[in-house]
C-alpha positions as CSV (number, residue, x, y, z in Angstrom):
1,X,-16.0,4.4,-101.2
2,X,-17.6,4.9,-97.9
3,X,-15.6,3.2,-94.5
4,X,-18.4,2.1,-92.2
5,X,-17.3,1.1,-88.6
6,X,-19.0,-0.8,-86.6
7,X,-19.5,-0.5,-83.0
8,X,-22.2,-3.4,-81.0
9,X,-22.1,-5.0,-77.8
10,X,-23.0,-8.2,-80.0
11,X,-19.7,-10.3,-79.3
12,X,-18.8,-13.2,-80.9
13,X,-22.3,-13.6,-82.8
14,X,-24.5,-14.4,-85.9
15,X,-26.1,-10.9,-85.4
16,X,-22.6,-8.7,-86.6
17,X,-22.5,-11.1,-90.1
18,X,-26.0,-10.5,-90.5
19,X,-25.6,-7.0,-90.4
20,X,-22.8,-6.7,-92.3
21,X,-24.7,-8.8,-95.2
22,X,-27.8,-5.9,-95.2
23,X,-25.1,-3.1,-95.3
24,X,-23.1,-4.9,-98.4
25,X,-26.5,-5.8,-100.0
26,X,-27.5,-2.1,-100.0
27,X,-23.8,-0.8,-100.7
28,X,-21.6,-3.4,-102.0
29,X,-18.4,-1.1,-102.8
30,X,-18.7,0.0,-98.6
31,X,-15.8,-1.0,-96.4
32,X,-16.7,-2.6,-93.2
33,X,-14.6,-2.3,-90.3
34,X,-15.4,-4.1,-86.4
35,X,-14.3,-1.1,-84.3
36,X,-15.3,-3.1,-81.3
37,X,-18.1,-6.1,-80.0
38,X,-17.1,-6.7,-77.2
39,X,-18.4,-4.6,-75.1
40,X,-20.6,-5.4,-72.0
41,X,-23.6,-6.4,-72.6
42,X,-26.2,-3.2,-72.9
43,X,-23.6,-1.0,-70.9
44,X,-24.1,2.6,-72.8
45,X,-21.3,4.3,-70.5
46,X,-18.5,1.9,-71.9
47,X,-19.6,2.2,-75.3
48,X,-19.8,5.6,-75.3
49,X,-16.2,5.7,-74.2
50,X,-14.7,4.0,-76.2
51,X,-16.6,5.0,-79.3
52,X,-15.4,8.8,-77.9
53,X,-11.9,7.6,-78.3
54,X,-11.5,5.4,-81.8
55,X,-14.3,7.5,-84.4
56,X,-10.7,10.1,-84.7
57,X,-8.5,7.3,-86.5
58,X,-11.4,7.1,-88.7
59,X,-11.1,9.5,-92.3
60,X,-13.7,12.0,-92.6
61,X,-16.4,10.9,-94.9
62,X,-16.3,7.7,-92.6
63,X,-19.9,6.2,-91.1
64,X,-20.0,5.2,-87.4
65,X,-22.5,2.9,-86.3
66,X,-22.9,2.3,-82.6
67,X,-25.8,-0.1,-81.7
68,X,-25.1,-1.1,-77.8
69,X,-29.1,-0.6,-77.1
70,X,-30.7,-1.8,-73.9
71,X,-34.1,0.2,-75.2
72,X,-34.0,-1.5,-78.6
73,X,-37.6,-1.8,-79.8
74,X,-39.2,0.8,-77.0
75,X,-40.0,4.7,-78.5
76,X,-36.7,5.3,-77.9
77,X,-35.2,7.2,-81.0
78,X,-32.8,6.5,-83.3
79,X,-30.4,9.2,-84.4
80,X,-27.4,9.8,-87.5
81,X,-25.4,13.2,-86.9
82,X,-23.1,14.8,-89.2
83,X,-19.8,16.0,-86.5
84,X,-16.5,16.0,-87.3
85,X,-17.0,15.6,-91.1
86,X,-18.3,12.3,-90.2
87,X,-21.4,10.7,-90.1
88,X,-22.8,8.7,-86.7
89,X,-25.2,6.4,-86.8
90,X,-26.9,5.6,-82.9
91,X,-29.8,4.5,-80.6
92,X,-30.3,8.0,-78.7
93,X,-29.7,7.2,-75.1
94,X,-25.6,8.8,-74.6
95,X,-23.7,6.3,-77.0
96,X,-23.2,10.1,-78.8
97,X,-22.8,12.3,-75.8
98,X,-19.2,13.0,-76.8
99,X,-20.0,15.0,-79.6
100,X,-20.7,18.4,-78.4
101,X,-23.8,20.6,-79.2
102,X,-20.6,23.1,-81.4
103,X,-20.1,20.0,-83.2
104,X,-23.3,19.1,-85.1
105,X,-23.5,19.9,-88.4
106,X,-26.7,18.3,-88.6
107,X,-28.9,16.0,-87.0
108,X,-31.7,13.7,-87.4
109,X,-34.4,11.2,-86.1
110,X,-34.1,8.2,-88.4
111,X,-37.7,7.5,-88.5
112,X,-37.9,7.5,-92.6
113,X,-39.2,3.7,-93.5
114,X,-38.2,3.1,-96.5
115,X,-34.8,2.9,-95.9
116,X,-35.3,0.0,-93.1
117,X,-35.9,-3.8,-94.3
118,X,-39.5,-4.8,-95.2
119,X,-39.4,-6.4,-91.7
120,X,-38.5,-4.9,-88.6
121,X,-38.1,-7.3,-85.1
122,X,-38.6,-5.4,-82.4
123,X,-35.4,-6.6,-80.8
124,X,-32.7,-6.6,-83.9
125,X,-32.7,-2.6,-84.9
126,X,-28.9,-3.1,-85.7
127,X,-30.0,-5.7,-88.3
128,X,-33.3,-4.3,-89.6
129,X,-33.0,-0.4,-89.2
130,X,-28.9,0.7,-88.4
131,X,-27.8,-1.8,-91.5
132,X,-29.8,-0.5,-94.0
133,X,-29.5,2.8,-93.1
134,X,-25.8,2.9,-93.0
135,X,-26.1,1.2,-96.4
136,X,-28.0,3.9,-98.0
137,X,-26.1,6.3,-95.9
138,X,-23.1,5.0,-98.1
139,X,-24.4,5.7,-101.1
140,X,-25.3,8.8,-100.6
141,X,-28.7,9.0,-99.1
142,X,-28.7,13.0,-97.5
143,X,-28.9,13.2,-93.8
144,X,-32.2,14.7,-94.4
145,X,-34.4,11.9,-95.8
146,X,-34.2,10.2,-92.9
147,X,-36.3,12.5,-91.3
148,X,-36.8,15.5,-89.2
149,X,-34.4,17.5,-87.5
150,X,-34.0,17.7,-83.5
151,X,-31.3,19.3,-81.3
152,X,-31.7,17.3,-77.7
153,X,-30.1,14.1,-77.1
154,X,-29.7,12.1,-74.1
155,X,-26.3,13.1,-72.7
156,X,-24.8,10.9,-70.0
157,X,-23.6,13.3,-66.9
158,X,-20.9,10.4,-65.8
159,X,-18.9,9.8,-69.5
160,X,-16.6,12.6,-68.3
161,X,-14.7,13.5,-65.1
162,X,-16.7,16.0,-62.6
163,X,-14.3,18.6,-60.4
164,X,-14.7,18.6,-56.9
165,X,-13.0,20.2,-54.2
166,X,-9.1,19.1,-54.4
167,X,-9.4,16.7,-57.0
168,X,-11.5,14.5,-60.0
169,X,-14.3,11.9,-59.8
170,X,-14.4,10.2,-62.5
171,X,-15.5,6.0,-63.0
172,X,-13.8,2.8,-64.2
173,X,-15.1,3.0,-67.8
174,X,-13.9,-0.1,-69.5
175,X,-12.4,-3.3,-68.3
176,X,-10.3,-4.6,-71.4
177,X,-9.5,-8.5,-72.3
178,X,-6.6,-8.1,-70.4
179,X,-8.4,-7.2,-67.2
180,X,-6.6,-3.8,-67.1
181,X,-9.5,-1.1,-65.7
182,X,-9.7,1.9,-67.6
183,X,-10.6,4.9,-66.3
184,X,-12.1,8.5,-67.8
185,X,-9.6,10.1,-65.6
186,X,-7.1,12.3,-68.2
187,X,-3.4,12.1,-68.1
188,X,-3.1,15.6,-68.9
189,X,-3.5,16.2,-65.3
190,X,-0.7,15.1,-63.3
191,X,-2.5,13.2,-60.1
192,X,-1.2,13.3,-56.1
193,X,-2.8,10.1,-56.0
194,X,-5.6,7.8,-57.7
195,X,-7.7,6.3,-55.5
196,X,-10.5,3.2,-57.0
197,X,-11.8,1.4,-54.0
198,X,-10.2,1.0,-50.6
199,X,-6.0,1.5,-52.6
200,X,-4.6,4.8,-53.4
201,X,-2.1,4.6,-56.4
202,X,0.5,7.8,-55.5
203,X,3.1,6.6,-58.2
204,X,2.9,5.3,-62.2
205,X,4.6,3.7,-64.1
206,X,6.0,3.8,-67.9
207,X,4.9,0.8,-69.1
208,X,3.4,-2.6,-68.3
209,X,6.7,-4.8,-67.9
210,X,8.3,-1.9,-65.7
211,X,5.0,-2.8,-63.1
212,X,6.3,-5.1,-59.7
213,X,4.7,-9.0,-60.6
214,X,1.2,-9.4,-58.8
215,X,0.9,-6.2,-57.6
216,X,-1.8,-3.3,-59.1
217,X,-0.5,-0.2,-60.1
218,X,-1.3,3.3,-62.3
219,X,-0.2,3.6,-66.1
220,X,-1.3,6.1,-69.1
221,X,-2.5,3.8,-71.4
222,X,-3.1,4.3,-75.2
223,X,-6.8,6.1,-74.6
224,X,-4.7,9.1,-73.0
225,X,-6.6,8.2,-69.6
226,X,-5.4,6.6,-66.2
227,X,-5.6,2.7,-66.0
228,X,-5.3,0.6,-63.2
229,X,-3.6,-2.5,-64.3
230,X,-1.8,-6.1,-62.8
231,X,1.8,-6.9,-64.6
232,X,0.5,-10.6,-66.1
233,X,-1.9,-10.5,-64.0
234,X,-5.8,-9.3,-64.2
235,X,-6.5,-5.5,-61.8
236,X,-10.3,-6.9,-62.9
237,X,-9.8,-10.0,-61.3
238,X,-7.7,-8.5,-58.5
239,X,-9.7,-5.5,-56.7
240,X,-13.2,-6.8,-58.3
241,X,-14.1,-3.2,-59.5
242,X,-16.7,-3.4,-62.1
243,X,-17.8,-0.8,-64.7
244,X,-19.4,2.3,-63.3
245,X,-17.1,2.3,-60.1
246,X,-15.7,5.3,-59.1
247,X,-12.5,6.6,-58.8
248,X,-10.8,9.9,-57.6
249,X,-7.9,11.5,-58.8
250,X,-6.3,13.7,-56.2
251,X,-4.3,16.5,-58.4
252,X,-1.3,17.9,-56.9
């Protein structure tokens, strides 16, 4: 049985259920896991970050289907990528930027329409293309049957921090449901300070409960990146910094 992870920006909507129905119609023995559906609408950066941190928890042989697709219906490509002994299916818009060229075993443009639903909506490729293709992959269809090989995917330039003089320039890449501001700055680097907006954070707390009430602080999050949090509150509301806002890690 194949394990299929779904990662979308569809939220609590009928679209998720329709995708699952199509997958299971094609591959009844597959198991489908909802990885995330709460990504900010059309936010490819947030989707790519969450996918990059989540795929290792899926066992080898899993299929990760990511649909954060503001270009749906256009001439943007759909990719099927074999890497890390797993298969990734996503629009070619940077969602798979975390997969390095050296890790790719095979990369195909999904273009064989025989695997699609008979009628393909211009606005819902998740149901009409991604889902049936995922079902076919779960049944053992080789990537080679999906389309021609490619090696030049779209890559995001801001998924990883950039080293500048004296530090690293990163971004807020995720706001979770608690209002915590998740950055892409790795906790492997001990910061002299982290700067976000007009705030400079010089010391970190270990847990949420260690934080002072009502004041934003930084801590090491479960993604192994620095987060800005407010105990029993919302850092997003407090600081009003949206996804994509710059953050700087001053290195000691």
